[in-house]
C-alpha positions as CSV (number, residue, x, y, z in Angstrom):
1,M,53.5,8.5,-65.3
2,G,54.9,10.1,-62.1
3,E,52.4,8.1,-60.0
4,L,53.4,4.9,-61.7
5,F,57.1,5.5,-60.9
6,Y,56.1,6.3,-57.3
7,H,54.4,2.9,-57.0
8,F,57.4,1.1,-58.5
9,G,59.6,3.1,-56.1
10,V,57.7,2.0,-53.1
11,A,57.9,-1.6,-54.2
12,L,61.7,-1.2,-54.7
13,A,62.1,0.4,-51.2
14,I,60.2,-2.4,-49.4
15,G,62.1,-5.1,-51.3
16,L,65.4,-3.4,-50.4
17,L,64.5,-3.3,-46.7
18,I,63.6,-7.0,-46.6
19,G,66.6,-7.9,-48.7
20,M,68.9,-6.0,-46.3
21,E,67.6,-8.1,-43.4
22,R,68.2,-11.3,-45.3
23,E,71.7,-10.1,-46.3
24,F,72.5,-9.6,-42.6
25,K,71.3,-13.1,-41.8
26,K,73.5,-14.5,-44.6
27,S,76.5,-13.0,-42.9
28,D,75.9,-15.5,-40.1
29,E,77.9,-18.6,-40.9
30,A,75.0,-20.9,-39.8
31,Q,72.7,-19.0,-42.3
32,Q,75.0,-18.6,-45.3
33,F,72.9,-20.8,-47.5
34,L,69.8,-18.6,-47.3
35,F,68.1,-17.9,-50.6
36,G,68.2,-14.3,-51.7
37,G,69.6,-11.0,-50.4
38,I,69.8,-7.3,-51.0
39,R,69.5,-7.7,-54.8
40,T,67.0,-10.5,-55.0
41,F,64.2,-9.2,-52.9
42,P,64.0,-5.8,-54.6
43,L,63.9,-7.6,-57.9
44,L,61.1,-9.8,-56.6
45,A,59.1,-6.8,-55.5
46,L,59.6,-5.2,-58.9
47,T,58.6,-8.5,-60.5
48,G,55.2,-8.4,-58.8
49,C,54.7,-4.8,-59.7
50,S,55.7,-5.4,-63.3
51,A,53.5,-8.5,-63.6
52,A,50.5,-6.6,-62.4
53,M,51.2,-3.9,-65.0
54,L,51.7,-6.4,-67.8
55,G,48.4,-8.0,-67.0
56,D,46.7,-4.6,-67.4
57,L,48.5,-3.8,-70.6
58,M,47.7,-7.1,-72.2
59,N,44.2,-7.0,-70.8
60,S,44.7,-10.7,-70.0
61,P,45.2,-12.5,-66.7
62,W,48.0,-14.5,-68.3
63,G,50.2,-11.4,-68.5
64,F,50.0,-11.4,-64.7
65,V,49.8,-15.1,-63.9
66,L,52.8,-16.4,-66.1
67,P,55.5,-14.1,-64.5
68,I,54.2,-15.0,-61.0
69,V,54.2,-18.8,-61.8
70,I,57.7,-18.6,-63.2
71,T,58.9,-16.7,-60.2
72,G,57.2,-19.3,-57.9
73,A,59.0,-22.1,-59.8
74,F,62.4,-20.3,-59.3
75,L,61.6,-20.2,-55.6
76,V,60.9,-23.9,-55.5
77,V,64.1,-24.7,-57.2
78,A,66.0,-22.4,-54.8
79,Y,64.4,-24.1,-51.8
80,L,65.2,-27.6,-53.1
81,G,68.8,-26.5,-53.8
82,T,69.4,-25.3,-50.2
83,V,67.2,-27.5,-48.1
84,N,70.0,-30.1,-47.5
85,K,72.5,-27.4,-46.4
86,R,70.4,-25.9,-43.6
87,D,67.7,-26.6,-41.1
88,F,64.4,-27.4,-42.7
89,G,62.4,-24.3,-43.1
90,M,60.7,-22.1,-45.7
91,T,60.7,-18.7,-44.0
92,T,62.9,-17.0,-46.6
93,E,61.0,-18.5,-49.6
94,V,57.6,-17.5,-48.2
95,A,58.9,-14.0,-47.5
96,A,60.1,-13.9,-51.1
97,L,56.7,-14.9,-52.4
98,L,55.0,-12.3,-50.2
99,T,57.5,-9.7,-51.5
100,V,56.2,-10.4,-55.0
101,I,52.6,-9.9,-53.8
102,I,53.6,-6.7,-52.1
103,G,54.9,-5.5,-55.4
104,V,51.4,-6.3,-56.9
105,F,49.7,-4.2,-54.2
106,C,52.0,-1.3,-54.9
107,Y,51.1,-1.3,-58.6
108,Y,47.4,-1.2,-57.8
109,G,47.9,1.7,-55.4
110,Q,47.4,-0.2,-52.1
111,I,50.4,1.6,-50.7
112,E,49.4,1.6,-47.0
113,L,48.7,-2.2,-47.1
114,A,52.0,-2.8,-49.0
115,V,54.0,-0.8,-46.5
116,A,52.2,-2.5,-43.5
117,L,52.9,-6.0,-45.0
118,G,56.5,-5.0,-45.6
119,I,57.0,-3.9,-42.0
120,I,55.3,-7.1,-40.7
121,V,57.6,-9.3,-42.9
122,L,60.6,-7.3,-41.7
123,V,59.7,-7.6,-38.0
124,L,59.0,-11.4,-38.3
125,L,62.3,-12.0,-40.0
126,S,64.3,-9.8,-37.7
127,F,62.9,-11.1,-34.5
128,K,63.2,-14.8,-35.2
129,V,65.2,-15.6,-32.1
130,K,63.0,-13.5,-29.8
131,L,59.8,-15.0,-31.3
132,H,61.1,-18.5,-30.9
133,E,62.1,-17.8,-27.3
134,F,58.6,-16.3,-26.6
135,S,56.8,-19.3,-28.1
136,K,58.7,-21.6,-25.8
137,M,57.7,-19.5,-22.8
138,L,54.0,-19.9,-23.6
139,T,52.0,-22.4,-21.6
140,R,49.1,-24.4,-22.9
141,E,46.8,-22.3,-20.8
142,E,48.2,-19.1,-22.4
143,I,47.7,-20.4,-25.9
144,V,44.1,-21.4,-25.1
145,S,43.6,-17.9,-23.7
146,L,44.8,-16.4,-26.9
147,A,42.5,-18.7,-28.9
148,K,39.5,-17.7,-26.7
149,F,40.3,-14.0,-27.1
150,G,40.4,-14.5,-30.9
151,L,37.1,-16.3,-30.7
152,M,35.4,-13.5,-28.8
153,T,36.9,-10.9,-31.1
154,A,36.6,-12.4,-34.6
155,I,33.5,-14.7,-34.2
156,V,31.3,-13.3,-31.4
157,L,31.7,-9.6,-31.9
158,P,30.6,-9.4,-35.6
159,I,27.3,-11.4,-35.0
160,L,26.0,-9.2,-32.2
161,P,23.3,-6.7,-33.0
162,N,24.4,-3.1,-33.5
163,E,21.1,-1.5,-32.7
164,P,19.1,-1.0,-29.4
165,T,16.5,-3.7,-28.8
166,L,15.0,-2.6,-25.5
167,P,12.8,0.3,-24.4
168,A,14.0,3.3,-22.4
169,P,15.9,3.5,-20.1
170,F,17.5,0.3,-21.4
171,D,17.7,1.6,-25.0
172,V,21.4,2.6,-24.3
173,L,22.3,-1.1,-24.3
174,I,23.7,-2.1,-27.6
175,L,25.2,-5.6,-27.4
176,R,28.0,-5.1,-30.0
177,N,29.2,-2.0,-28.2
178,I,29.1,-3.7,-24.8
179,W,31.1,-6.6,-26.2
180,L,33.5,-4.3,-27.9
181,M,34.3,-2.7,-24.5
182,V,34.9,-6.2,-23.1
183,V,37.3,-6.9,-25.9
184,L,39.2,-3.6,-25.3
185,V,39.6,-4.2,-21.6
186,T,40.6,-7.8,-22.1
187,A,43.2,-6.8,-24.7
188,I,44.7,-4.3,-22.3
189,G,44.9,-7.0,-19.6
190,M,46.5,-9.5,-21.9
191,V,49.1,-7.0,-23.1
192,G,50.0,-6.3,-19.5
193,Y,50.1,-10.0,-18.7
194,F,52.6,-10.9,-21.5
195,L,54.7,-7.8,-20.8
196,K,55.0,-8.9,-17.2
197,K,56.0,-12.3,-18.3
198,L,58.7,-10.9,-20.7
199,I,60.3,-8.6,-18.2
200,A,59.8,-10.6,-15.0
201,N,63.5,-11.2,-14.6
202,R,64.6,-7.6,-15.1
203,K,63.2,-6.6,-11.7
204,A,62.4,-3.1,-12.8
205,I,60.4,-1.1,-10.2
206,V,58.8,1.4,-12.6
207,L,57.9,-1.3,-15.1
208,T,56.4,-3.4,-12.4
209,G,54.0,-0.6,-11.5
210,F,53.3,0.2,-15.1
211,I,52.5,-3.3,-16.2
212,G,50.6,-4.0,-13.0
213,G,48.6,-0.9,-13.8
214,L,47.7,-2.2,-17.2
215,V,46.4,-5.5,-15.7
216,S,45.1,-4.2,-12.3
217,S,46.4,-1.3,-10.2
218,T,44.2,-2.7,-7.4
219,A,46.1,-6.0,-7.5
220,V,49.4,-4.1,-7.3
221,T,48.2,-2.1,-4.3
222,L,47.0,-5.2,-2.5
223,S,50.1,-7.2,-3.2
224,F,52.7,-4.6,-2.1
225,S,50.6,-3.4,0.8
226,S,50.5,-7.0,2.1
227,L,54.3,-7.5,1.4
228,S,55.2,-4.3,3.3
229,K,54.1,-5.9,6.6
230,G,57.1,-8.3,6.5
231,H,59.5,-6.1,4.5
232,S,59.2,-2.6,5.8
233,T,62.6,-1.7,4.5
234,L,61.3,-2.0,1.0
235,S,58.5,0.5,1.6
236,K,59.9,3.2,-0.7
237,A,60.2,0.7,-3.5
238,Y,56.7,-0.6,-2.9
239,A,55.3,3.0,-2.8
240,V,56.9,3.8,-6.1
241,A,55.4,0.7,-7.7
242,I,52.0,1.4,-6.3
243,I,51.9,5.0,-7.4
244,V,53.2,4.2,-10.8
245,S,50.3,1.7,-11.2
246,W,47.9,4.5,-10.2
247,I,49.5,6.7,-12.8
248,T,49.1,4.0,-15.4
249,M,45.4,3.8,-14.6
250,F,45.0,7.5,-15.4
251,L,46.9,7.2,-18.7
252,R,45.0,4.0,-19.5
253,I,41.8,6.0,-19.2
254,V,43.0,8.5,-21.8
255,A,43.8,5.6,-24.1
256,E,40.4,3.9,-23.6
257,V,38.6,7.2,-24.3
258,A,40.7,7.8,-27.4
259,V,39.6,4.4,-28.8
260,V,35.9,5.1,-28.2
261,N,35.5,8.8,-28.6
262,T,38.4,10.8,-30.0
263,N,36.6,14.1,-29.7
264,L,36.5,13.7,-25.9
265,V,40.3,13.3,-25.6
266,K,41.1,16.9,-26.4
267,D,39.9,18.0,-23.0
268,M,40.0,14.6,-21.2
269,W,43.8,14.4,-21.3
270,I,44.2,17.5,-19.2
271,P,43.0,16.2,-15.8
272,M,44.3,12.7,-16.4
273,T,47.8,13.8,-17.4
274,S,47.9,16.4,-14.6
275,A,47.3,13.6,-12.1
276,A,49.8,11.4,-13.8
277,I,52.5,14.1,-13.9
278,A,51.9,15.0,-10.2
279,G,52.3,11.3,-9.3
280,G,55.3,10.9,-11.6
281,L,57.1,13.9,-10.0
282,Y,56.6,12.4,-6.5
283,C,57.8,9.0,-7.7
284,W,60.9,10.6,-9.1
285,F,61.5,12.3,-5.8
286,L,60.9,9.1,-3.8
287,Y,62.9,6.9,-6.2
288,N,66.0,9.2,-5.9
289,K,65.5,9.9,-2.2
290,D,68.2,7.6,-0.9
291,G,69.7,6.1,-4.0
292,K,68.9,2.6,-2.9
293,H,66.4,0.6,-5.0
294,E,65.5,-3.0,-4.2
295,A,64.3,-5.5,-6.8
296,I,60.6,-6.2,-6.5
297,A,59.3,-7.0,-9.9
298,D,58.7,-10.7,-9.2
299,N,56.6,-10.1,-6.1
300,V,53.5,-9.4,-8.1
301,E,51.4,-12.3,-9.2
302,V,49.5,-11.6,-12.4
303,E,46.2,-13.5,-13.1
304,K,45.9,-15.8,-16.1
305,P,45.7,-13.8,-19.3
306,F,42.1,-14.6,-20.1
307,S,39.1,-15.4,-18.0
308,L,35.7,-15.8,-19.7
309,K,34.0,-15.4,-16.3
310,K,35.9,-12.2,-15.6
311,S,35.0,-10.8,-19.1
312,L,31.3,-11.6,-18.6
313,I,31.3,-10.0,-15.2
314,F,32.9,-6.8,-16.7
315,G,30.4,-6.8,-19.5
316,G,27.5,-7.0,-17.0
317,L,29.1,-4.3,-14.9
318,Y,29.6,-2.1,-18.0
319,A,25.9,-2.6,-19.0
320,A,24.7,-1.8,-15.5
321,V,26.8,1.4,-15.3
322,I,25.3,2.5,-18.6
323,V,21.7,1.9,-17.5
324,I,22.3,3.5,-14.0
325,A,23.9,6.5,-15.6
326,N,21.1,6.9,-18.0
327,I,18.5,6.6,-15.3
328,A,20.4,9.1,-13.1
329,Q,20.6,11.5,-16.0
330,I,16.9,11.3,-16.7
331,N,15.9,11.7,-13.1
332,F,18.6,13.9,-11.5
333,G,20.4,15.5,-14.4
334,D,24.2,16.0,-14.2
335,K,24.4,15.5,-10.4
336,G,23.0,12.0,-10.8
337,I,25.7,11.3,-13.4
338,Y,28.4,12.4,-10.9
339,L,27.0,10.3,-8.1
340,S,26.8,7.2,-10.2
341,A,30.4,7.8,-11.4
342,I,31.8,8.1,-7.9
343,A,29.9,4.9,-6.9
344,A,31.1,3.1,-10.0
345,G,34.7,4.1,-9.2
346,F,34.6,2.1,-6.0
347,T,34.9,-1.1,-7.9
348,D,36.0,-0.5,-11.5
349,V,37.0,2.6,-13.4
350,D,37.0,1.1,-16.9
351,A,33.2,0.5,-17.0
352,I,32.3,4.1,-16.2
353,T,35.0,5.5,-18.5
354,L,33.9,3.5,-21.5
355,S,30.2,4.1,-20.8
356,M,30.6,7.9,-20.5
357,A,32.8,8.1,-23.6
358,E,30.2,6.0,-25.6
359,M,27.1,7.9,-24.3
360,S,28.7,11.3,-25.1
361,R,29.6,10.1,-28.6
362,V,26.6,8.0,-29.8
363,S,23.4,9.0,-28.1
364,G,24.5,12.5,-27.1
365,S,22.6,12.0,-23.8
366,V,25.6,13.1,-21.8
367,D,27.3,16.4,-22.4
368,P,31.1,16.1,-23.1
369,D,32.0,18.3,-20.1
370,V,29.8,16.2,-17.9
371,A,31.4,13.0,-19.2
372,I,34.9,14.3,-18.5
373,R,34.0,15.3,-15.0
374,A,32.3,12.0,-14.3
375,I,35.3,10.0,-15.6
376,S,37.6,12.2,-13.5
377,L,35.5,11.7,-10.4
378,A,35.5,7.9,-11.0
379,A,39.3,7.9,-11.3
380,V,39.7,9.9,-8.1
381,S,37.2,7.7,-6.3
382,N,39.0,4.5,-7.5
383,T,42.3,6.0,-6.4
384,L,40.9,6.8,-2.9
385,V,39.6,3.2,-2.6
386,K,43.1,1.8,-3.4
387,A,44.6,4.3,-1.0
388,S,42.3,3.0,1.7
389,I,43.7,-0.5,1.1
390,V,47.2,0.9,1.8
391,F,46.0,2.7,5.0
392,T,44.2,-0.4,6.4
393,T,46.6,-3.2,5.4
394,A,50.2,-1.8,4.9
395,H,53.1,-1.1,7.2
396,K,53.1,2.4,8.7
397,V,56.2,3.3,6.7
398,L,54.4,2.6,3.4
399,K,51.4,4.6,4.6
400,K,53.7,7.5,5.3
401,E,55.4,7.3,1.8
402,I,52.1,6.9,0.0
403,L,50.2,9.9,1.5
404,P,52.0,12.8,-0.2
405,G,51.7,11.1,-3.6
406,L,47.9,10.4,-3.0
407,L,47.3,14.1,-2.1
408,L,49.2,15.4,-5.1
409,I,47.3,13.1,-7.6
410,V,43.8,13.8,-6.2
411,L,44.3,17.5,-6.0
412,A,45.8,17.7,-9.5
413,A,42.9,15.8,-11.0
414,L,40.2,17.7,-9.2
415,A,41.8,21.1,-9.7
416,T,42.2,20.7,-13.4
417,V,38.8,19.2,-14.1
418,F,36.7,21.6,-12.1
419,F,38.7,24.9,-12.0
420,I,40.6,25.1,-15.3
């Protein structure tokens, strides 16, 4: 009995939250004719829960169906009674119907799903204005990009084989795993793209570097190094944005490893966060050095959110890194892994990160300690490559500002991964 009351209690709580949101909306004069509020939605959730229980007690689907149908009829009447008094829309009525279904899930013990649906309903109702504004910001190309990403995730990924089909040393190539890594990196890039689009007008230095680091820290480095030639007075701001993008890369590595191999994270986070903290402290010093911070957020051009060509190139690169690392491991042991990691870091850190995490998890061909050192070496290698861009293309003032941060980041990463 206690469990039953718990299920009904969860349904009541979710209904109350949704009802409170609708009640706040009704306080707006333009929305005063909205159907339902703080009393109606809890009752709807309890109706769903009760209907499911009634169906079980009667051992008949009609015990469940009839209350739901009657409630649906009430919703139709409520909608028809208010449609002429407000803008055409069915958001509240659909939310009410979903609240009933959430009540059903609660009765059947699907608490996690019910809570998740409740939160989603609450967010969608609460962020109406923001969501409408965001939808108006989207271009046709961005919508197509989202559709392509959905295609590669929901359609392509499930049909790919999940077993090796080639002989050694190519037996490490599993198409579904390769495509899963492509999806992961593409998703990170798309999140960065839309965040940049949303905060472009806020001109925040730290966010510029952070979001640029999600998309491409190399692009941030190239962009600001080039800009410093004509705007040397902005060198401190450019240095902060560049180093923050490097810091983001280290934190992104931890996130990627966590998705693929959670067991590796318990030791992986130490060198990565050490490098990030070292860079962060230097950024804090640099940012507060003279108390003058220029707006630079709009100076970074972000590539389009999705590129099939770029995704395929990354997939090929990831597959190549896996095979090279496997061959290096077979022929040269751990030293071969380290050399291949340094070389891979020259162009891309995601491929070697994901390949090491995957190989240490699935096949066991790479020891976890070796994988951590290899990923760290790749991250350091990639950072040094980006630093070389600064030292060869940027204004001398920017070079001077970047150097201490570079040394702190590299030393912190290497010291913690090899000596602690």
